[in-house]
PyMOL Python script that loads the backbone (N, CA, C, O; Angstrom):
from pymol import cmd

cmd.read_pdbstr("""\
ATOM      1  N   UNK A   1     -32.231  70.873  -2.048  1.00  0.00           N
ATOM      2  CA  UNK A   1     -31.707  69.791  -2.850  1.00  0.00           C
ATOM      3  C   UNK A   1     -32.139  68.474  -2.210  1.00  0.00           C
ATOM      4  O   UNK A   1     -31.915  68.254  -1.019  1.00  0.00           O
ATOM      5  N   UNK A   2     -32.742  67.624  -2.981  1.00  0.00           N
ATOM      6  CA  UNK A   2     -33.197  66.324  -2.516  1.00  0.00           C
ATOM      7  C   UNK A   2     -32.119  65.280  -2.752  1.00  0.00           C
ATOM      8  O   UNK A   2     -31.715  65.049  -3.891  1.00  0.00           O
ATOM      9  N   UNK A   3     -31.656  64.653  -1.691  1.00  0.00           N
ATOM     10  CA  UNK A   3     -30.668  63.589  -1.811  1.00  0.00           C
ATOM     11  C   UNK A   3     -31.215  62.351  -1.123  1.00  0.00           C
ATOM     12  O   UNK A   3     -31.958  62.450  -0.147  1.00  0.00           O
ATOM     13  N   UNK A   4     -30.846  61.187  -1.633  1.00  0.00           N
ATOM     14  CA  UNK A   4     -31.294  59.961  -0.973  1.00  0.00           C
ATOM     15  C   UNK A   4     -30.741  59.905   0.457  1.00  0.00           C
ATOM     16  O   UNK A   4     -29.612  60.327   0.706  1.00  0.00           O
ATOM     17  N   UNK A   5     -31.524  59.393   1.374  1.00  0.00           N
ATOM     18  CA  UNK A   5     -31.093  59.292   2.774  1.00  0.00           C
ATOM     19  C   UNK A   5     -31.287  57.863   3.263  1.00  0.00           C
ATOM     20  O   UNK A   5     -31.894  57.029   2.591  1.00  0.00           O
ATOM     21  N   UNK A   6     -30.753  57.609   4.452  1.00  0.00           N
ATOM     22  CA  UNK A   6     -30.919  56.323   5.101  1.00  0.00           C
ATOM     23  C   UNK A   6     -31.021  56.553   6.597  1.00  0.00           C
ATOM     24  O   UNK A   6     -30.781  57.659   7.083  1.00  0.00           O
ATOM     25  N   UNK A   7     -31.372  55.521   7.314  1.00  0.00           N
ATOM     26  CA  UNK A   7     -31.485  55.610   8.758  1.00  0.00           C
ATOM     27  C   UNK A   7     -30.233  55.017   9.392  1.00  0.00           C
ATOM     28  O   UNK A   7     -29.767  53.949   8.994  1.00  0.00           O
ATOM     29  N   UNK A   8     -29.701  55.717  10.375  1.00  0.00           N
ATOM     30  CA  UNK A   8     -28.580  55.207  11.162  1.00  0.00           C
ATOM     31  C   UNK A   8     -29.110  54.998  12.570  1.00  0.00           C
ATOM     32  O   UNK A   8     -29.608  55.927  13.206  1.00  0.00           O
ATOM     33  N   UNK A   9     -28.997  53.773  13.046  1.00  0.00           N
ATOM     34  CA  UNK A   9     -29.536  53.460  14.370  1.00  0.00           C
ATOM     35  C   UNK A   9     -28.507  53.818  15.437  1.00  0.00           C
ATOM     36  O   UNK A   9     -27.380  53.324  15.423  1.00  0.00           O
ATOM     37  N   UNK A  10     -28.910  54.672  16.348  1.00  0.00           N
ATOM     38  CA  UNK A  10     -28.065  55.056  17.483  1.00  0.00           C
ATOM     39  C   UNK A  10     -28.927  55.052  18.736  1.00  0.00           C
ATOM     40  O   UNK A  10     -30.150  55.165  18.656  1.00  0.00           O
ATOM     41  N   UNK A  11     -28.294  54.923  19.882  1.00  0.00           N
ATOM     42  CA  UNK A  11     -29.072  55.025  21.121  1.00  0.00           C
ATOM     43  C   UNK A  11     -29.711  56.412  21.232  1.00  0.00           C
ATOM     44  O   UNK A  11     -29.196  57.392  20.694  1.00  0.00           O
ATOM     45  N   UNK A  12     -30.837  56.473  21.937  1.00  0.00           N
ATOM     46  CA  UNK A  12     -31.531  57.749  22.111  1.00  0.00           C
ATOM     47  C   UNK A  12     -30.608  58.807  22.708  1.00  0.00           C
ATOM     48  O   UNK A  12     -30.652  59.970  22.306  1.00  0.00           O
ATOM     49  N   UNK A  13     -29.779  58.409  23.658  1.00  0.00           N
ATOM     50  CA  UNK A  13     -28.880  59.375  24.302  1.00  0.00           C
ATOM     51  C   UNK A  13     -27.919  59.984  23.279  1.00  0.00           C
ATOM     52  O   UNK A  13     -27.616  61.176  23.336  1.00  0.00           O
ATOM     53  N   UNK A  14     -27.446  59.165  22.351  1.00  0.00           N
ATOM     54  CA  UNK A  14     -26.548  59.671  21.307  1.00  0.00           C
ATOM     55  C   UNK A  14     -27.301  60.631  20.397  1.00  0.00           C
ATOM     56  O   UNK A  14     -26.787  61.693  20.045  1.00  0.00           O
ATOM     57  N   UNK A  15     -28.507  60.260  20.020  1.00  0.00           N
ATOM     58  CA  UNK A  15     -29.324  61.138  19.191  1.00  0.00           C
ATOM     59  C   UNK A  15     -29.558  62.484  19.865  1.00  0.00           C
ATOM     60  O   UNK A  15     -29.494  63.535  19.227  1.00  0.00           O
ATOM     61  N   UNK A  16     -29.831  62.433  21.166  1.00  0.00           N
ATOM     62  CA  UNK A  16     -30.079  63.668  21.901  1.00  0.00           C
ATOM     63  C   UNK A  16     -28.830  64.541  21.960  1.00  0.00           C
ATOM     64  O   UNK A  16     -28.920  65.762  21.831  1.00  0.00           O
ATOM     65  N   UNK A  17     -27.674  63.929  22.153  1.00  0.00           N
ATOM     66  CA  UNK A  17     -26.415  64.690  22.169  1.00  0.00           C
ATOM     67  C   UNK A  17     -26.150  65.323  20.807  1.00  0.00           C
ATOM     68  O   UNK A  17     -25.753  66.485  20.722  1.00  0.00           O
ATOM     69  N   UNK A  18     -26.369  64.564  19.758  1.00  0.00           N
ATOM     70  CA  UNK A  18     -26.174  65.103  18.406  1.00  0.00           C
ATOM     71  C   UNK A  18     -27.141  66.262  18.143  1.00  0.00           C
ATOM     72  O   UNK A  18     -26.771  67.259  17.524  1.00  0.00           O
ATOM     73  N   UNK A  19     -28.367  66.121  18.615  1.00  0.00           N
ATOM     74  CA  UNK A  19     -29.358  67.186  18.433  1.00  0.00           C
ATOM     75  C   UNK A  19     -28.934  68.463  19.145  1.00  0.00           C
ATOM     76  O   UNK A  19     -29.098  69.560  18.611  1.00  0.00           O
ATOM     77  N   UNK A  20     -28.391  68.323  20.347  1.00  0.00           N
ATOM     78  CA  UNK A  20     -27.926  69.498  21.089  1.00  0.00           C
ATOM     79  C   UNK A  20     -26.788  70.211  20.360  1.00  0.00           C
ATOM     80  O   UNK A  20     -26.783  71.435  20.236  1.00  0.00           O
ATOM     81  N   UNK A  21     -25.828  69.423  19.883  1.00  0.00           N
ATOM     82  CA  UNK A  21     -24.700  70.013  19.160  1.00  0.00           C
ATOM     83  C   UNK A  21     -25.192  70.695  17.886  1.00  0.00           C
ATOM     84  O   UNK A  21     -24.805  71.823  17.583  1.00  0.00           O
ATOM     85  N   UNK A  22     -26.045  69.998  17.150  1.00  0.00           N
ATOM     86  CA  UNK A  22     -26.570  70.560  15.899  1.00  0.00           C
ATOM     87  C   UNK A  22     -27.337  71.848  16.163  1.00  0.00           C
ATOM     88  O   UNK A  22     -27.166  72.831  15.444  1.00  0.00           O
ATOM     89  N   UNK A  23     -28.180  71.848  17.187  1.00  0.00           N
ATOM     90  CA  UNK A  23     -28.953  73.054  17.510  1.00  0.00           C
ATOM     91  C   UNK A  23     -28.029  74.207  17.887  1.00  0.00           C
ATOM     92  O   UNK A  23     -28.269  75.355  17.515  1.00  0.00           O
ATOM     93  N   UNK A  24     -26.983  73.892  18.621  1.00  0.00           N
ATOM     94  CA  UNK A  24     -26.022  74.924  19.001  1.00  0.00           C
ATOM     95  C   UNK A  24     -25.317  75.546  17.810  1.00  0.00           C
ATOM     96  O   UNK A  24     -24.914  76.708  17.852  1.00  0.00           O
ATOM     97  N   UNK A  25     -25.172  74.772  16.756  1.00  0.00           N
ATOM     98  CA  UNK A  25     -24.521  75.266  15.534  1.00  0.00           C
ATOM     99  C   UNK A  25     -25.532  75.812  14.527  1.00  0.00           C
ATOM    100  O   UNK A  25     -25.156  76.375  13.499  1.00  0.00           O
ATOM    101  N   UNK A  26     -26.802  75.643  14.828  1.00  0.00           N
ATOM    102  CA  UNK A  26     -27.839  76.143  13.929  1.00  0.00           C
ATOM    103  C   UNK A  26     -27.997  75.312  12.667  1.00  0.00           C
ATOM    104  O   UNK A  26     -28.360  75.836  11.614  1.00  0.00           O
ATOM    105  N   UNK A  27     -27.725  74.016  12.772  1.00  0.00           N
ATOM    106  CA  UNK A  27     -27.870  73.126  11.613  1.00  0.00           C
ATOM    107  C   UNK A  27     -28.683  71.908  12.030  1.00  0.00           C
ATOM    108  O   UNK A  27     -28.926  71.684  13.216  1.00  0.00           O
ATOM    109  N   UNK A  28     -29.095  71.132  11.048  1.00  0.00           N
ATOM    110  CA  UNK A  28     -29.804  69.890  11.336  1.00  0.00           C
ATOM    111  C   UNK A  28     -28.798  68.812  11.735  1.00  0.00           C
ATOM    112  O   UNK A  28     -27.601  68.942  11.477  1.00  0.00           O
ATOM    113  N   UNK A  29     -29.290  67.755  12.362  1.00  0.00           N
ATOM    114  CA  UNK A  29     -28.422  66.626  12.697  1.00  0.00           C
ATOM    115  C   UNK A  29     -27.842  66.040  11.414  1.00  0.00           C
ATOM    116  O   UNK A  29     -26.676  65.648  11.378  1.00  0.00           O
ATOM    117  N   UNK A  30     -28.645  65.983  10.374  1.00  0.00           N
ATOM    118  CA  UNK A  30     -28.170  65.473   9.087  1.00  0.00           C
ATOM    119  C   UNK A  30     -26.977  66.290   8.585  1.00  0.00           C
ATOM    120  O   UNK A  30     -25.971  65.726   8.154  1.00  0.00           O
ATOM    121  N   UNK A  31     -27.093  67.616   8.641  1.00  0.00           N
ATOM    122  CA  UNK A  31     -26.003  68.477   8.183  1.00  0.00           C
ATOM    123  C   UNK A  31     -24.787  68.352   9.094  1.00  0.00           C
ATOM    124  O   UNK A  31     -23.650  68.346   8.622  1.00  0.00           O
ATOM    125  N   UNK A  32     -25.025  68.253  10.388  1.00  0.00           N
ATOM    126  CA  UNK A  32     -23.933  68.071  11.346  1.00  0.00           C
ATOM    127  C   UNK A  32     -23.135  66.820  11.010  1.00  0.00           C
ATOM    128  O   UNK A  32     -21.906  66.858  10.948  1.00  0.00           O
ATOM    129  N   UNK A  33     -23.842  65.701  10.792  1.00  0.00           N
ATOM    130  CA  UNK A  33     -23.169  64.442  10.485  1.00  0.00           C
ATOM    131  C   UNK A  33     -22.482  64.478   9.131  1.00  0.00           C
ATOM    132  O   UNK A  33     -21.393  63.928   8.970  1.00  0.00           O
ATOM    133  N   UNK A  34     -23.111  65.123   8.158  1.00  0.00           N
ATOM    134  CA  UNK A  34     -22.506  65.256   6.829  1.00  0.00           C
ATOM    135  C   UNK A  34     -21.206  66.041   6.921  1.00  0.00           C
ATOM    136  O   UNK A  34     -20.189  65.627   6.363  1.00  0.00           O
ATOM    137  N   UNK A  35     -21.231  67.168   7.619  1.00  0.00           N
ATOM    138  CA  UNK A  35     -20.027  67.990   7.777  1.00  0.00           C
ATOM    139  C   UNK A  35     -18.946  67.246   8.546  1.00  0.00           C
ATOM    140  O   UNK A  35     -17.772  67.287   8.178  1.00  0.00           O
ATOM    141  N   UNK A  36     -19.348  66.564   9.622  1.00  0.00           N
ATOM    142  CA  UNK A  36     -18.377  65.855  10.446  1.00  0.00           C
ATOM    143  C   UNK A  36     -17.769  64.688   9.690  1.00  0.00           C
ATOM    144  O   UNK A  36     -16.573  64.427   9.822  1.00  0.00           O
ATOM    145  N   UNK A  37     -18.561  63.985   8.905  1.00  0.00           N
ATOM    146  CA  UNK A  37     -18.031  62.874   8.119  1.00  0.00           C
ATOM    147  C   UNK A  37     -16.980  63.375   7.129  1.00  0.00           C
ATOM    148  O   UNK A  37     -15.947  62.731   6.948  1.00  0.00           O
ATOM    149  N   UNK A  38     -17.233  64.516   6.491  1.00  0.00           N
ATOM    150  CA  UNK A  38     -16.257  65.096   5.562  1.00  0.00           C
ATOM    151  C   UNK A  38     -14.969  65.447   6.300  1.00  0.00           C
ATOM    152  O   UNK A  38     -13.874  65.222   5.783  1.00  0.00           O
ATOM    153  N   UNK A  39     -15.096  65.995   7.504  1.00  0.00           N
ATOM    154  CA  UNK A  39     -13.915  66.347   8.301  1.00  0.00           C
ATOM    155  C   UNK A  39     -13.146  65.094   8.700  1.00  0.00           C
ATOM    156  O   UNK A  39     -11.915  65.087   8.673  1.00  0.00           O
ATOM    157  N   UNK A  40     -13.863  64.033   9.070  1.00  0.00           N
ATOM    158  CA  UNK A  40     -13.193  62.788   9.446  1.00  0.00           C
ATOM    159  C   UNK A  40     -12.429  62.197   8.268  1.00  0.00           C
ATOM    160  O   UNK A  40     -11.319  61.693   8.438  1.00  0.00           O
ATOM    161  N   UNK A  41     -13.014  62.255   7.081  1.00  0.00           N
ATOM    162  CA  UNK A  41     -12.334  61.738   5.885  1.00  0.00           C
ATOM    163  C   UNK A  41     -11.051  62.526   5.632  1.00  0.00           C
ATOM    164  O   UNK A  41     -10.005  61.947   5.341  1.00  0.00           O
ATOM    165  N   UNK A  42     -11.141  63.840   5.746  1.00  0.00           N
ATOM    166  CA  UNK A  42      -9.963  64.680   5.542  1.00  0.00           C
ATOM    167  C   UNK A  42      -8.906  64.413   6.616  1.00  0.00           C
ATOM    168  O   UNK A  42      -7.719  64.313   6.307  1.00  0.00           O
ATOM    169  N   UNK A  43      -9.333  64.296   7.870  1.00  0.00           N
ATOM    170  CA  UNK A  43      -8.404  63.978   8.954  1.00  0.00           C
ATOM    171  C   UNK A  43      -7.706  62.651   8.710  1.00  0.00           C
ATOM    172  O   UNK A  43      -6.506  62.519   8.952  1.00  0.00           O
ATOM    173  N   UNK A  44      -8.455  61.676   8.233  1.00  0.00           N
ATOM    174  CA  UNK A  44      -7.878  60.352   7.953  1.00  0.00           C
ATOM    175  C   UNK A  44      -6.858  60.431   6.825  1.00  0.00           C
ATOM    176  O   UNK A  44      -5.812  59.784   6.883  1.00  0.00           O
ATOM    177  N   UNK A  45      -7.156  61.218   5.806  1.00  0.00           N
ATOM    178  CA  UNK A  45      -6.222  61.384   4.690  1.00  0.00           C
ATOM    179  C   UNK A  45      -4.910  61.987   5.188  1.00  0.00           C
ATOM    180  O   UNK A  45      -3.831  61.506   4.844  1.00  0.00           O
ATOM    181  N   UNK A  46      -5.008  63.045   6.001  1.00  0.00           N
ATOM    182  CA  UNK A  46      -3.801  63.671   6.545  1.00  0.00           C
ATOM    183  C   UNK A  46      -3.045  62.713   7.462  1.00  0.00           C
ATOM    184  O   UNK A  46      -1.814  62.700   7.453  1.00  0.00           O
ATOM    185  N   UNK A  47      -3.759  61.915   8.249  1.00  0.00           N
ATOM    186  CA  UNK A  47      -3.106  60.944   9.125  1.00  0.00           C
ATOM    187  C   UNK A  47      -2.318  59.934   8.305  1.00  0.00           C
ATOM    188  O   UNK A  47      -1.182  59.602   8.644  1.00  0.00           O
ATOM    189  N   UNK A  48      -2.921  59.448   7.226  1.00  0.00           N
ATOM    190  CA  UNK A  48      -2.229  58.489   6.371  1.00  0.00           C
ATOM    191  C   UNK A  48      -1.004  59.109   5.703  1.00  0.00           C
ATOM    192  O   UNK A  48       0.029  58.455   5.563  1.00  0.00           O
ATOM    193  N   UNK A  49      -1.121  60.353   5.298  1.00  0.00           N
ATOM    194  CA  UNK A  49       0.023  61.046   4.692  1.00  0.00           C
ATOM    195  C   UNK A  49       1.155  61.216   5.698  1.00  0.00           C
ATOM    196  O   UNK A  49       2.316  60.984   5.361  1.00  0.00           O
ATOM    197  N   UNK A  50       0.835  61.619   6.935  1.00  0.00           N
ATOM    198  CA  UNK A  50       1.856  61.758   7.978  1.00  0.00           C
ATOM    199  C   UNK A  50       2.531  60.426   8.243  1.00  0.00           C
ATOM    200  O   UNK A  50       3.754  60.345   8.358  1.00  0.00           O
ATOM    201  N   UNK A  51       1.716  59.381   8.338  1.00  0.00           N
ATOM    202  CA  UNK A  51       2.250  58.051   8.605  1.00  0.00           C
ATOM    203  C   UNK A  51       3.182  57.598   7.478  1.00  0.00           C
ATOM    204  O   UNK A  51       4.242  57.030   7.740  1.00  0.00           O
ATOM    205  N   UNK A  52       2.795  57.843   6.247  1.00  0.00           N
ATOM    206  CA  UNK A  52       3.633  57.465   5.105  1.00  0.00           C
ATOM    207  C   UNK A  52       4.930  58.265   5.093  1.00  0.00           C
ATOM    208  O   UNK A  52       5.999  57.718   4.822  1.00  0.00           O
ATOM    209  N   UNK A  53       4.839  59.550   5.385  1.00  0.00           N
ATOM    210  CA  UNK A  53       6.033  60.391   5.415  1.00  0.00           C
ATOM    211  C   UNK A  53       6.987  59.946   6.515  1.00  0.00           C
ATOM    212  O   UNK A  53       8.199  59.892   6.306  1.00  0.00           O
ATOM    213  N   UNK A  54       6.446  59.629   7.679  1.00  0.00           N
ATOM    214  CA  UNK A  54       7.284  59.169   8.789  1.00  0.00           C
ATOM    215  C   UNK A  54       7.937  57.837   8.454  1.00  0.00           C
ATOM    216  O   UNK A  54       9.103  57.611   8.777  1.00  0.00           O
ATOM    217  N   UNK A  55       7.189  56.966   7.812  1.00  0.00           N
ATOM    218  CA  UNK A  55       7.722  55.670   7.423  1.00  0.00           C
ATOM    219  C   UNK A  55       8.841  55.823   6.387  1.00  0.00           C
ATOM    220  O   UNK A  55       9.881  55.170   6.471  1.00  0.00           O
ATOM    221  N   UNK A  56       8.599  56.697   5.416  1.00  0.00           N
ATOM    222  CA  UNK A  56       9.616  56.921   4.378  1.00  0.00           C
ATOM    223  C   UNK A  56      10.880  57.536   4.969  1.00  0.00           C
ATOM    224  O   UNK A  56      11.985  57.235   4.518  1.00  0.00           O
ATOM    225  N   UNK A  57      10.725  58.392   5.970  1.00  0.00           N
ATOM    226  CA  UNK A  57      11.881  59.054   6.571  1.00  0.00           C
ATOM    227  C   UNK A  57      12.819  58.057   7.233  1.00  0.00           C
ATOM    228  O   UNK A  57      14.000  58.342   7.431  1.00  0.00           O
ATOM    229  N   UNK A  58      12.292  56.889   7.572  1.00  0.00           N
ATOM    230  CA  UNK A  58      13.117  55.859   8.200  1.00  0.00           C
ATOM    231  C   UNK A  58      13.878  55.012   7.186  1.00  0.00           C
ATOM    232  O   UNK A  58      14.779  54.261   7.558  1.00  0.00           O
ATOM    233  N   UNK A  59      13.524  55.127   5.911  1.00  0.00           N
ATOM    234  CA  UNK A  59      14.184  54.324   4.886  1.00  0.00           C
ATOM    235  C   UNK A  59      15.555  54.902   4.561  1.00  0.00           C
ATOM    236  O   UNK A  59      15.714  56.119   4.466  1.00  0.00           O
ATOM    237  N   UNK A  60      16.552  54.024   4.390  1.00  0.00           N
ATOM    238  CA  UNK A  60      17.897  54.501   4.052  1.00  0.00           C
ATOM    239  C   UNK A  60      17.873  55.278   2.728  1.00  0.00           C
ATOM    240  O   UNK A  60      17.211  54.872   1.773  1.00  0.00           O
ATOM    241  N   UNK A  61      18.588  56.375   2.686  1.00  0.00           N
ATOM    242  CA  UNK A  61      18.716  57.142   1.463  1.00  0.00           C
ATOM    243  C   UNK A  61      17.664  58.218   1.268  1.00  0.00           C
ATOM    244  O   UNK A  61      17.864  59.126   0.460  1.00  0.00           O
ATOM    245  N   UNK A  62      16.554  58.145   1.980  1.00  0.00           N
ATOM    246  CA  UNK A  62      15.483  59.121   1.779  1.00  0.00           C
ATOM    247  C   UNK A  62      15.936  60.504   2.241  1.00  0.00           C
ATOM    248  O   UNK A  62      15.687  61.495   1.555  1.00  0.00           O
ATOM    249  N   UNK A  63      16.598  60.581   3.396  1.00  0.00           N
ATOM    250  CA  UNK A  63      17.065  61.881   3.913  1.00  0.00           C
ATOM    251  C   UNK A  63      18.078  62.497   2.951  1.00  0.00           C
ATOM    252  O   UNK A  63      18.049  63.701   2.696  1.00  0.00           O
ATOM    253  N   UNK A  64      18.975  61.662   2.419  1.00  0.00           N
ATOM    254  CA  UNK A  64      19.974  62.165   1.476  1.00  0.00           C
ATOM    255  C   UNK A  64      19.312  62.697   0.207  1.00  0.00           C
ATOM    256  O   UNK A  64      19.709  63.741  -0.311  1.00  0.00           O
ATOM    257  N   UNK A  65      18.312  61.989  -0.287  1.00  0.00           N
ATOM    258  CA  UNK A  65      17.607  62.447  -1.487  1.00  0.00           C
ATOM    259  C   UNK A  65      16.866  63.748  -1.210  1.00  0.00           C
ATOM    260  O   UNK A  65      16.847  64.652  -2.045  1.00  0.00           O
ATOM    261  N   UNK A  66      16.252  63.837  -0.025  1.00  0.00           N
ATOM    262  CA  UNK A  66      15.559  65.079   0.330  1.00  0.00           C
ATOM    263  C   UNK A  66      16.538  66.239   0.400  1.00  0.00           C
ATOM    264  O   UNK A  66      16.221  67.347  -0.033  1.00  0.00           O
ATOM    265  N   UNK A  67      17.727  65.992   0.943  1.00  0.00           N
ATOM    266  CA  UNK A  67      18.738  67.041   1.014  1.00  0.00           C
ATOM    267  C   UNK A  67      19.153  67.496  -0.379  1.00  0.00           C
ATOM    268  O   UNK A  67      19.392  68.684  -0.596  1.00  0.00           O
ATOM    269  N   UNK A  68      19.239  66.560  -1.329  1.00  0.00           N
ATOM    270  CA  UNK A  68      19.576  66.925  -2.706  1.00  0.00           C
ATOM    271  C   UNK A  68      18.486  67.802  -3.317  1.00  0.00           C
ATOM    272  O   UNK A  68      18.777  68.791  -3.989  1.00  0.00           O
ATOM    273  N   UNK A  69      17.225  67.426  -3.076  1.00  0.00           N
ATOM    274  CA  UNK A  69      16.116  68.234  -3.590  1.00  0.00           C
ATOM    275  C   UNK A  69      16.112  69.618  -2.947  1.00  0.00           C
ATOM    276  O   UNK A  69      15.893  70.624  -3.622  1.00  0.00           O
ATOM    277  N   UNK A  70      16.355  69.660  -1.650  1.00  0.00           N
ATOM    278  CA  UNK A  70      16.392  70.946  -0.941  1.00  0.00           C
ATOM    279  C   UNK A  70      17.503  71.835  -1.490  1.00  0.00           C
ATOM    280  O   UNK A  70      17.345  73.055  -1.548  1.00  0.00           O
ATOM    281  N   UNK A  71      18.610  71.245  -1.890  1.00  0.00           N
ATOM    282  CA  UNK A  71      19.730  72.017  -2.418  1.00  0.00           C
ATOM    283  C   UNK A  71      19.403  72.657  -3.771  1.00  0.00           C
ATOM    284  O   UNK A  71      20.070  73.604  -4.189  1.00  0.00           O
ATOM    285  N   UNK A  72      18.382  72.144  -4.449  1.00  0.00           N
ATOM    286  CA  UNK A  72      18.013  72.702  -5.755  1.00  0.00           C
ATOM    287  C   UNK A  72      16.999  73.831  -5.651  1.00  0.00           C
ATOM    288  O   UNK A  72      16.609  74.408  -6.666  1.00  0.00           O
ATOM    289  N   UNK A  73      16.562  74.158  -4.425  1.00  0.00           N
ATOM    290  CA  UNK A  73      15.567  75.219  -4.250  1.00  0.00           C
ATOM    291  C   UNK A  73      15.992  76.529  -4.898  1.00  0.00           C
ATOM    292  O   UNK A  73      15.159  77.242  -5.456  1.00  0.00           O
ATOM    293  N   UNK A  74      17.274  76.850  -4.829  1.00  0.00           N
ATOM    294  CA  UNK A  74      17.769  78.108  -5.380  1.00  0.00           C
ATOM    295  C   UNK A  74      17.877  78.091  -6.896  1.00  0.00           C
ATOM    296  O   UNK A  74      18.115  79.132  -7.507  1.00  0.00           O
ATOM    297  N   UNK A  75      17.706  76.928  -7.512  1.00  0.00           N
ATOM    298  CA  UNK A  75      17.819  76.819  -8.958  1.00  0.00           C
ATOM    299  C   UNK A  75      16.705  77.543  -9.690  1.00  0.00           C
ATOM    300  O   UNK A  75      16.822  77.788 -10.891  1.00  0.00           O
ATOM    301  N   UNK A  76      15.618  77.893  -8.996  1.00  0.00           N
ATOM    302  CA  UNK A  76      14.469  78.508  -9.641  1.00  0.00           C
ATOM    303  C   UNK A  76      14.611  80.012  -9.779  1.00  0.00           C
ATOM    304  O   UNK A  76      13.788  80.647 -10.439  1.00  0.00           O
ATOM    305  N   UNK A  77      15.620  80.588  -9.182  1.00  0.00           N
ATOM    306  CA  UNK A  77      15.805  82.044  -9.272  1.00  0.00           C
ATOM    307  C   UNK A  77      16.328  82.464 -10.613  1.00  0.00           C
ATOM    308  O   UNK A  77      16.537  83.654 -10.849  1.00  0.00           O
TER     309      UNK A  77
END
""", "prot")
cmd.dss("prot")
cmd.show_as("cartoon", "prot")
cmd.util.cbc("prot")
cmd.orient("prot")
Protein backbone atom coordinates (compact mmCIF):
# COMPACT_ATOMS: atom_id res chain seq x y z
CA UNK A 1 0.00 0.00 0.00
CA UNK A 2 1.43 3.35 -1.04
CA UNK A 3 0.89 6.14 1.47
CA UNK A 4 2.29 9.65 1.43
CA UNK A 5 5.35 10.01 3.67
CA UNK A 6 7.47 12.78 5.11
CA UNK A 7 10.89 13.15 6.66
CA UNK A 8 11.33 13.49 10.41
CA UNK A 9 14.69 14.92 11.39
CA UNK A 10 16.31 13.14 14.33
CA UNK A 11 19.88 12.81 15.50
CA UNK A 12 21.79 9.90 13.98
CA UNK A 13 21.99 8.23 17.39
CA UNK A 14 18.20 8.30 17.68
CA UNK A 15 17.82 6.88 14.19
CA UNK A 16 20.24 4.10 15.04
CA UNK A 17 18.35 3.24 18.24
CA UNK A 18 15.06 3.16 16.36
CA UNK A 19 16.63 0.92 13.71
CA UNK A 20 17.82 -1.53 16.36
CA UNK A 21 14.40 -1.72 17.98
CA UNK A 22 12.67 -2.09 14.62
CA UNK A 23 15.07 -4.82 13.51
CA UNK A 24 14.51 -6.66 16.77
CA UNK A 25 10.78 -6.64 16.10
CA UNK A 26 11.18 -7.54 12.45
CA UNK A 27 9.57 -4.34 11.16
CA UNK A 28 10.72 -1.20 9.41
CA UNK A 29 11.41 2.01 11.33
CA UNK A 30 8.38 3.47 9.56
CA UNK A 31 6.15 0.66 10.85
CA UNK A 32 7.68 0.90 14.32
CA UNK A 33 6.90 4.63 14.50
CA UNK A 34 3.42 4.15 13.04
CA UNK A 35 2.58 1.48 15.61
CA UNK A 36 4.10 3.46 18.47
CA UNK A 37 2.26 6.64 17.49
CA UNK A 38 -1.05 4.73 17.55
CA UNK A 39 -0.18 3.37 21.01
CA UNK A 40 0.72 6.85 22.26
CA UNK A 41 -2.61 8.24 21.02
CA UNK A 42 -4.48 5.45 22.79
CA UNK A 43 -2.44 5.94 25.98
CA UNK A 44 -3.21 9.66 25.89
CA UNK A 45 -6.92 8.99 25.46
CA UNK A 46 -6.94 6.67 28.49
CA UNK A 47 -4.91 9.21 30.51
CA UNK A 48 -7.44 11.92 29.74
CA UNK A 49 -10.32 9.63 30.67
CA UNK A 50 -8.67 8.74 34.01
CA UNK A 51 -8.01 12.39 34.71
CA UNK A 52 -11.61 13.34 33.93
CA UNK A 53 -12.96 10.52 36.09
CA UNK A 54 -10.73 11.51 39.00
CA UNK A 55 -11.76 15.13 38.63
CA UNK A 56 -15.45 14.23 38.52
CA UNK A 57 -15.08 12.04 41.61
CA UNK A 58 -14.10 15.14 43.56
CA UNK A 59 -17.29 17.00 42.63
CA UNK A 60 -20.03 17.08 45.27
CA UNK A 61 -22.89 14.71 44.51
CA UNK A 62 -21.04 12.55 41.97
CA UNK A 63 -20.41 9.70 44.46
CA UNK A 64 -24.06 9.77 45.54
CA UNK A 65 -25.24 9.62 41.93
CA UNK A 66 -22.87 6.75 41.21
CA UNK A 67 -24.23 4.89 44.23
CA UNK A 68 -27.77 5.36 42.87
CA UNK A 69 -26.73 3.96 39.49
CA UNK A 70 -24.95 1.05 41.17
CA UNK A 71 -28.11 0.28 43.13
CA UNK A 72 -30.00 -0.21 39.86
CA UNK A 73 -27.66 -2.96 38.64
CA UNK A 74 -30.08 -5.63 39.83
CA UNK A 75 -32.96 -4.05 37.91
CA UNK A 76 -31.85 -5.84 34.73
CA UNK A 77 -32.62 -9.32 36.03
